[in-house]
C-alpha positions in Angstrom: 10.7 -5.8 6.0 11.0 -2.9 3.6 8.0 -1.1 2.0 8.3 -2.7 -1.4 8.2 -6.2 0.1 5.2 -5.2 2.2 3.2 -4.5 -0.9 3.7 -8.0 -2.2 0.8 -9.9 -0.8 -0.6 -13.4 -0.6 -4.2 -13.7 -1.8 -5.7 -14.0 1.7 -3.9 -10.9 2.9 -4.9 -9.1 -0.3 -8.6 -10.0 0.1 -8.7 -8.5 3.6 -6.8 -5.3 2.6 -8.9 -4.7 -0.5 -12.1 -5.2 1.5 -10.9 -2.6 4.0 -10.1 -0.2 1.2 -13.6 -0.7 -0.3 -15.3 -0.3 3.1 -13.4 3.0 3.3 -15.0 4.1 0.0 -11.9 3.6 -2.1 -12.3 2.2 -5.6 -10.0 -0.7 -6.3 -8.5 -1.1 -9.8 -7.1 -4.4 -10.9 -4.8 -5.2 -13.8 -2.4 -8.0 -14.5 0.5 -8.9 -16.7 4.0 -10.3 -16.9 5.9 -7.0 -16.7 9.1 -8.8 -17.6 11.4 -6.0 -18.8 9.9 -2.7 -17.4 9.6 0.0 -20.0 7.8 3.3 -20.7 4.7 1.5 -21.9 4.3 -0.3 -18.6 4.8 2.9 -16.5 2.4 4.9 -18.6 -0.2 2.1 -18.5 0.0 1.5 -14.7 -0.1 5.2 -14.0 -3.2 5.6 -16.0 -4.8 2.5 -14.4 -4.1 4.0 -11.0 -5.8 7.3 -12.0 -9.1 5.4 -12.5 -9.5 4.7 -8.8 -8.1 5.0 -5.4 -6.0 1.9 -5.3 -4.2 -0.2 -7.9 -3.8 -3.9 -7.4 -1.5 -5.8 -9.8 -1.8 -9.5 -10.6 1.7 -10.6 -11.6 2.3 -13.8 -13.6 4.7 -16.2 -11.9 7.8 -17.3 -13.7 6.1 -20.6 -14.7 3.1 -18.8 -16.2 5.3 -16.4 -18.1 7.1 -19.3 -19.6 3.9 -21.0 -20.6 2.6 -17.7 -22.2 5.8 -16.3 -23.8 8.0 -19.4 -24.3 10.9 -21.2 -22.5 13.4 -18.3 -22.6 11.0 -16.0 -20.7 10.9 -14.4 -18.3 14.1 -12.5 -18.5 13.6 -11.1 -15.0 12.5 -13.5 -12.2 9.2 -13.2 -10.4 10.7 -11.9 -7.1 12.6 -9.1 -8.9 9.6 -8.3 -11.1 7.3 -8.1 -8.0 9.8 -5.8 -6.2 10.1 -3.6 -9.2 6.3 -3.3 -9.5 5.9 -2.7 -5.8 8.4 0.1 -5.9 6.1 2.1 -8.1 4.3 4.7 -6.1 1.0 4.1 -8.0 1.0 0.4 -7.4 -0.6 -0.4 -4.0 -0.4 -4.2 -4.0 1.2 -7.0 -6.1 -0.1 -10.6 -6.0 1.6 -13.4 -7.9 -0.6 -15.8 -9.8 0.2 -19.0 -11.6 -3.0 -19.7 -13.6 -3.4 -19.3 -17.3 -5.6 -16.2 -16.7 -6.2 -14.1 -13.6 -10.0 -15.0 -13.5 -9.7 -16.8 -10.2 -7.7 -14.0 -8.6 -10.2 -11.4 -9.9 -13.1 -13.4 -8.4 -11.3 -13.7 -5.1 -10.4 -10.0 -4.9 -13.6 -8.5 -6.3 -12.1 -5.3 -7.7 -14.4 -2.3 -8.6 -12.6 -1.7 -11.9 -10.8 -4.1 -14.2 -8.3 -2.7 -16.7 -6.3 -4.0 -19.6 -4.5 -2.4 -22.5 -6.4 -1.4 -25.7 -5.0 -4.5 -27.4 -7.9 -6.2 -25.7 -11.6 -5.7 -26.0 -14.0 -6.0 -23.0 -15.1 -9.3 -24.5 -11.6 -10.7 -24.5 -10.6 -9.6 -21.0 -10.4 -12.5 -18.5 -12.7 -11.8 -15.5 -14.7 -9.0 -17.3 -18.0 -10.9 -17.0 -17.5 -11.4 -13.3 -16.6 -7.7 -12.6 -19.5 -6.5 -14.7 -22.0 -8.9 -13.1 -20.9 -7.5 -9.7 -21.6 -3.9 -10.6 -18.0 -3.1 -11.5 -16.5 -1.5 -14.6 -14.2 -2.9 -17.3 -12.0 -0.4 -19.1 -9.2 -0.4 -21.6 -6.2 2.0 -21.7 -4.5 3.2 -24.8 -1.0 1.8 -25.0 2.1 3.8 -25.8 3.0 2.8 -29.4 6.4 1.3 -30.1 7.0 -0.2 -26.6 6.8 -3.9 -25.8 9.1 -6.3 -24.0 9.2 -8.6 -27.0 10.3 -5.7 -29.2 13.0 -4.7 -26.7 14.3 -8.3 -26.6 14.4 -8.5 -30.4 16.3 -5.1 -30.6 18.9 -6.4 -28.1 19.3 -9.7 -30.0 19.9 -7.8 -33.2 22.7 -5.9 -31.5 21.0 -2.6 -32.3 
């Protein structure tokens, strides 16, 4: 097994590893998303998320959940490829696929120290924020790089830029 595949974890594995990191005094940051066509906005966001703590755990939407959120033509890139791409990033420590509408169940299982989303969310609209805050954690937003989104890239390609 190569190192990118070793970072793609099932929830039970992730719970144990995260607990070990926390016992060692490392802050665990959690974020989530589809990460369908990786672009500068994704890289900037994930790099900044990692900088908030010692370890970055990424909840990645399954293909089925991306389709439910974004429509039947999405994702463009399948979940295995997206998971490998995310795991290949040096600042992503673990990737866990989830199929639910929101990552709330995953967040409650993993118990991260810091929950992060882009600044297109508010703390009140971030799934799992109440749980993290009630357990003494922090919830933060990160400024997004303007002009970068997967949907905008797809539209540009469709228009034949």
